[in-house]
N, C-alpha and C positions, 0 to 999 in steps of 0.2 A: 602677454594677453592669452597664450596658448595655459601657461600654467593658473590664470585667473579661473579660467573655464573649468580646467582640470580640478583645481581646488572647490571651486563651486559646485562641481559633479559631486564630489567625494562628500560635501558637506549635506547636500540633498539627499545623497545616496544612506549616509549615516542618521539623518533626520528618518528616513524610512525606515529605516532597521531598527531604529529605537521605538516608533511609532507600534509596529508590529510585533516587537518582543516582548515589550512593556504589559501589555494584557496576559501574557503567558507566565510571565517573573511576578504579576500580581497575583495570580491565582495560587501559584506555587505558595506565595509568600499568605496570603489569606487564608490558605488551607492548614496553617500551622499557626492558626489564632483562633482561640477557644469562640463557640458559638456565640455566647453571649456580648464578645467584645466587636466582631466581625463591623458593625455599622457606627461603632463607636471610633474608628479611624480616620475618620474625614480623608483628606487627602495625601497621607504620608506615603514616602516612597518605600520605608522600610516600617512594617508595622510591627507592633507588639503588645500583650508577652507572647511569646510562642511557646507552642507546646506539641507534642504529636497525638495527644488526645483523641482528633479528628479521627487519624488513622487506625488506632487502635479501635474505636468504635465501629467504624466500618468494618472491619475485618470480624467484629464480633455481630455485628446485626446480619450480614450477608455473606454466603461461601464466594467472596471475593476472590481466593486463590482458585477456586472451580473456575469462575468465570474466564479468570487471566488463563490458566491453563489450555481453556477450549478455543478460547481466542488467539494464542499461541501456536497451537497446534494446527488449528484450520487454515491460520493465516502463511505459516511454514509450508504446509503439505501443497496449499492451492496455488503460492508462489511456485515452489519447485515445477510442480505438473503444468501450469501454464506456461512458464518460460520455457519447459522441455519442448511441449508442443509448436509452441510460436517459433521456437530457432529452428525445430527440423521442418515445419510447414514453410515459414518463411524462405527457408532455403531452397527448398522444392520449387518453390513458386518463384523462385528468382533464377536459379540454375538448370533447373533441369525440366527436359522438354517434354511435356505428357499431353495425351488427348483431353482437350475441352480444360487447358490451363487457365486459359483467359475467362472463361465461363463461369470457373468455380473461383476463382479469385474475386470476380463481380459480384456473386452470392455472398462471399467473405465480407465484401465492404457496405452489403447491402443490412448485413446482419449490425452494422456501427450504425446506421441510421433508424434502428428501432429502438425506442426509448425502452430500458431494462422495465418499468413497470407493466409494460406490454405483454412481455412474457411470464409474468408472476402466476396468473391463473394455470395457464397450461402446464408450468413447469410444476405448480402445487399438485393438481391434479396426476402428473406422469409420478412426481413419488408417492403419491400414495397408492398408485397401483404396485407400484414396486415396493411398497412397504417400508420406504425409506424415510416416512415424517418422522421426526425426533432422533434421528440417528447423524454421525458424522458424515456419512456418505450424501445426505440430502445438502450438509454444510458446503461439502469439496466439491462435488461432480459438476453442479453448475458451474462454478466459477474456473473451472480446468481450461474451459474454450473460450479465447476473447479474440472478435476481430481488429481490435486494435495491436495487440501483441503480436499476432501475424503481419499485419500490416507493416507496423514499425520494424521488422525484423526484415523485412522481404525487402524494406526501403534500403535497409542498411545494406545487405549483402547485393543490391545492384549496384550500390557506388563501391564494392569492395575491389580491389585489382585483380582481374584473371591471371595477370602474368604468376602472381604468387601460386594459383591452382594449376596451372599450366605447366608452372616449373615442378611442382609436385608429382604431377602425374608422369613426366618425362624420368624423373627418378623411381617409378614404379610404385607410386601410391593409386590405389584404387579411389574414386570417388569419394568413399565413407572414409577411408583414413585420412584422404587428404582435408576432409572437413573438420574428422575429430583433433588432428595432428597440426593443421597450418591455420583454417579459418576461425574454428571457435575458439583458440587461445587469443585470438587477435578480434575477438570478436566480444571479449570480457568487458568493455565499458558500456556496449548497448545492451549487453544480456543484464548487467549491473541495473541499468539504469530502469529496465524492465522490470526486474525484481524487485525494484523499489517501489514504482508504480503500484504493482499488482500488491505487494504487502500492505500498505498504507490502505488500497481501495478496500479490502477484504478484511484488514481489521477494523476499519471505521465502519462496515457494512451492519447496517440496522433492520432495515425493512423483511429480509431475506430471512435472517436468521430468526427474526420475530414471529414470521409466518410458519416455520417449521418445525421449531421447536415449543415444546407446552411443559418442560419439568427443568428446574433448576441445575441440576446434573446436565444438560447439553445447553444453556442458556450461556453467549458469549458476554464478552463485558460493556459492551454497548448495551446491548438488551438487558442486561442486569442492573445498570447504571438508572436505564429509563424505569426499570421497574420500582428500582429504592429510591428514585425522585417519588413516584406515583404513589409510595408506601407514606409520604407525608399528609398528615392531615390539617391538622390547626397551623403547626408552626414547621416553617421549611429549616430544616438543620443545614445552613448553608456551609458551614466548616465541613461536614461530613460531605457534602454534596461535591466542595471543591477538592476535598482529599481524592474521592473516589474518581473525580475528572484529572486530577494529578497524574494518580497510577494509569489512569487508559491513555494517557497522552505520552507518557515519556517513552515508551517503547518505538512510539514513532518517531518520536525526535530523534533516539538511540541509532535506528537504523538510516535515518537521513544523514547522520554526521557521518556514520562508518561509510557511507558510499556516495556521499556527495562530489568526490573526486571523478567520479565515474559520469557525471551527467553528458548531456547530449554533444557539449562544447571539446569532450575528449575522445570521443569517438573514434576517430580516426588518427588519434596519434600514434598507435601502435603500428600500424600499417604504410603501404608505400604507395605512393599517389602515381596515378596512371599518367 
């Protein structure tokens, strides 16, 4: 009976996976179909004829490489910065005893309750006062500090075995040496998970880059895609739009596939349980 339930569970999971992957597969397939043939495909699984004309059209009509480079640079720098700040702050809140520690952490938690849209206007005025409008600083700096990342890393370090750190101190390591040589290497799964979340969120960010950029040289890929879609007047070129969407999606999928083994269920595998 257990085998039957297990088999039924696998069948359900495969069905869910197919239902989620099919739209992505259809997008990739239709992005290779000429614009005038897209609505003649019916319900086919594999569409034809296939061509790369849509992709060449996109690169000719908009500076897609520039959008892509901007998104990649902003996402990478923001991810590295936020992960570094979150790891250090999370460890401090979890292990160090300092004045008003709990009160400061409570303020960090409160920032998670504030909708991001509420911060847009004050952030915009701050960027304008700093003369950062239409610069990489405006795209990167506000994303370096995240309450979720600090909270996530603090919770991880609270569950980290103290015996390892105490053993390192007995061997002569100070707190920073023990952190970088003992704690941080074992925290790679948690750090990688936070990095994936941060990269995907930053890469897909649309509203803030739309507000603080006003030239093509500074636009990110989601903003460029929206403006490209808005450039259609009488006829929407769905093939070109799907090609652009595929280019937007592939880096996120690549990052997920590279880091999927580091998800939360593997966080404590490298440690020693108390």
